[in-house]
C-alpha positions as CSV (number, residue, x, y, z in Angstrom):
1,M,-118.3,-48.3,-27.9
2,W,-120.6,-48.7,-30.9
3,E,-120.1,-52.4,-31.0
4,A,-122.3,-52.4,-27.9
5,M,-125.3,-51.8,-30.2
6,T,-126.5,-55.4,-30.1
7,N,-129.6,-57.3,-31.2
8,E,-131.1,-57.5,-27.7
9,R,-134.8,-57.7,-27.8
10,R,-137.4,-56.4,-25.3
11,P,-139.2,-59.2,-23.5
12,A,-142.2,-60.5,-25.5
13,N,-144.5,-60.6,-22.5
14,P,-143.0,-58.3,-19.8
15,G,-144.3,-58.8,-16.3
16,I,-146.2,-56.1,-14.5
17,H,-143.0,-54.9,-12.8
18,D,-141.3,-54.6,-16.2
19,L,-144.2,-52.8,-17.8
20,E,-143.3,-49.4,-16.3
21,T,-139.7,-49.8,-17.3
22,T,-140.7,-50.9,-20.8
23,V,-143.0,-47.9,-21.2
24,A,-140.3,-45.5,-19.9
25,V,-137.8,-46.9,-22.4
26,L,-140.3,-46.6,-25.3
27,M,-141.1,-43.0,-24.4
28,A,-137.4,-42.2,-24.2
29,E,-136.8,-43.8,-27.6
30,R,-139.7,-41.8,-29.0
31,S,-138.3,-38.5,-27.6
32,V,-134.8,-39.4,-29.0
33,L,-136.5,-39.9,-32.4
34,D,-138.1,-36.5,-32.2
35,T,-134.6,-34.9,-31.9
36,L,-133.3,-36.9,-34.8
37,Y,-136.2,-35.8,-37.0
38,R,-136.1,-32.2,-35.8
39,Y,-132.4,-32.1,-36.9
40,G,-133.3,-32.9,-40.6
41,H,-136.4,-30.7,-40.8
42,S,-134.7,-27.7,-39.3
43,I,-131.5,-27.8,-41.3
44,D,-133.3,-28.2,-44.6
45,Y,-135.5,-25.1,-44.0
46,G,-133.0,-22.9,-42.2
47,L,-134.7,-23.0,-38.8
48,E,-131.4,-22.2,-37.1
49,D,-132.6,-21.9,-33.5
50,E,-134.5,-25.1,-33.7
51,W,-131.4,-26.9,-35.2
52,L,-129.2,-25.5,-32.4
53,D,-131.7,-26.7,-29.8
54,C,-130.9,-30.2,-31.0
55,F,-127.5,-29.9,-29.3
56,T,-126.3,-29.4,-25.8
57,A,-124.4,-26.1,-25.1
58,D,-121.1,-27.9,-25.6
59,G,-122.3,-30.3,-28.2
60,V,-120.2,-31.5,-31.1
61,F,-121.1,-32.0,-34.8
62,E,-118.4,-33.7,-36.8
63,V,-118.2,-34.7,-40.4
64,R,-115.8,-37.6,-41.2
65,G,-115.3,-38.5,-44.8
66,Q,-114.6,-42.2,-45.4
67,T,-112.5,-41.2,-48.4
68,T,-109.7,-38.7,-48.8
69,D,-111.7,-36.4,-51.0
70,I,-114.1,-35.5,-48.1
71,P,-112.4,-33.4,-45.5
72,R,-112.9,-33.9,-41.8
73,R,-114.7,-31.0,-40.1
74,S,-115.7,-30.5,-36.5
75,Y,-117.9,-27.9,-34.8
76,Q,-118.2,-27.7,-31.0
77,G,-120.3,-25.4,-28.8
78,R,-123.0,-23.0,-29.6
79,D,-120.9,-20.4,-31.4
80,E,-119.3,-22.8,-33.8
81,L,-122.5,-24.7,-34.4
82,A,-124.4,-21.4,-35.0
83,R,-121.8,-20.4,-37.6
84,F,-122.0,-23.8,-39.3
85,V,-125.8,-23.8,-39.6
86,S,-126.0,-20.1,-40.6
87,Q,-123.9,-20.9,-43.7
88,H,-125.7,-24.2,-44.6
89,T,-127.8,-24.2,-47.7
90,R,-131.5,-24.2,-47.3
91,A,-134.9,-23.8,-49.0
92,P,-135.9,-22.0,-51.0
93,D,-132.5,-21.1,-52.4
94,R,-131.4,-24.8,-52.3
95,W,-133.8,-27.7,-52.0
96,H,-132.5,-30.7,-50.2
97,K,-133.7,-33.3,-47.7
98,H,-131.6,-34.9,-44.9
99,L,-133.2,-38.4,-44.6
100,L,-132.7,-40.6,-41.5
101,I,-132.8,-44.3,-42.2
102,E,-133.1,-47.3,-39.8
103,P,-132.2,-45.7,-36.5
104,R,-131.1,-48.2,-33.8
105,I,-131.5,-46.6,-30.4
106,A,-130.0,-47.8,-27.1
107,V,-131.3,-45.9,-24.1
108,D,-129.5,-46.1,-20.8
109,G,-131.2,-43.9,-18.2
110,A,-130.7,-40.3,-19.3
111,S,-128.3,-41.1,-22.1
112,A,-128.7,-42.7,-25.4
113,K,-126.6,-43.9,-28.4
114,V,-128.0,-44.1,-31.8
115,C,-126.6,-45.6,-35.0
116,S,-128.4,-44.8,-38.2
117,Y,-128.0,-44.4,-41.9
118,F,-128.6,-41.1,-43.7
119,A,-129.0,-39.9,-47.3
120,R,-129.1,-36.3,-48.5
121,L,-131.3,-35.8,-51.5
122,D,-130.7,-32.6,-53.5
123,S,-132.4,-31.0,-56.5
124,T,-130.6,-29.8,-59.6
125,D,-131.3,-26.4,-61.1
126,K,-133.6,-28.3,-63.5
127,G,-135.6,-29.7,-60.5
128,R,-134.2,-33.2,-60.9
129,P,-133.4,-35.1,-57.7
130,F,-130.1,-36.8,-57.0
131,V,-128.3,-38.4,-54.0
132,H,-125.8,-35.7,-52.8
133,A,-124.3,-38.0,-50.1
134,F,-125.0,-41.0,-47.9
135,G,-123.4,-42.6,-44.9
136,R,-124.0,-43.3,-41.2
137,Y,-124.7,-41.2,-38.2
138,R,-123.2,-42.1,-34.8
139,D,-125.0,-40.1,-32.1
140,E,-124.7,-39.7,-28.4
141,L,-127.6,-37.8,-26.6
142,I,-128.6,-36.9,-23.1
143,R,-131.9,-36.0,-21.6
144,E,-131.4,-32.5,-20.1
145,A,-133.2,-31.0,-17.1
146,D,-136.0,-29.6,-19.3
147,G,-136.7,-33.2,-20.4
148,C,-135.4,-32.6,-24.0
149,W,-133.0,-35.1,-25.6
150,R,-130.0,-33.3,-27.2
151,F,-126.9,-34.4,-29.0
152,T,-123.7,-34.3,-27.0
153,E,-122.1,-35.7,-30.2
154,R,-123.3,-36.3,-33.7
155,I,-120.8,-37.8,-36.1
156,A,-121.7,-38.0,-39.8
157,E,-119.6,-40.6,-41.5
158,V,-119.9,-39.7,-45.2
159,E,-119.3,-42.9,-47.1
160,A,-120.0,-41.5,-50.6
161,K,-120.7,-38.1,-52.1
162,G,-121.9,-37.3,-55.6
163,P,-119.3,-36.1,-58.1
164,N,-120.9,-32.6,-58.2
165,D,-124.1,-30.7,-57.6
166,E,-125.1,-30.5,-61.3
167,D,-127.4,-32.7,-63.3
168,P,-126.0,-36.2,-62.6
169,R,-127.0,-38.0,-65.8
């Protein structure tokens, strides 16, 4: 499934017939990026309704630790997702940033797959930044009737997590 993310390139000089298709794909990719970015901005600042709007009504958010010390957690549907985000840390009580890195987007009509890296930067009580966790997102999105792209599935593969949330000297 994810192995289908290849190194295919858009034509360097698309013909006039391909131009409309190319523009449509670029616009879809840009709209998918907007959803990916809204996710991070909304979770970091406690914008719960905006974060929930990143998912379809039956959407899934799953955390998979790549080591045994990170438990697997899964949340499906509006109620479970709303409970998750309502309990998530946020500014100004807890400063952190969910960073999206190098997203690779493959659009196929009204669906898309994205593979990207992530890092979560946190602040200690002394205001010093540290890497809380990093890993990879594997996303599946669809364009819904209102034109918005939303996650049907977001899997966060946490590859490493800091030893604690204290000053990491």
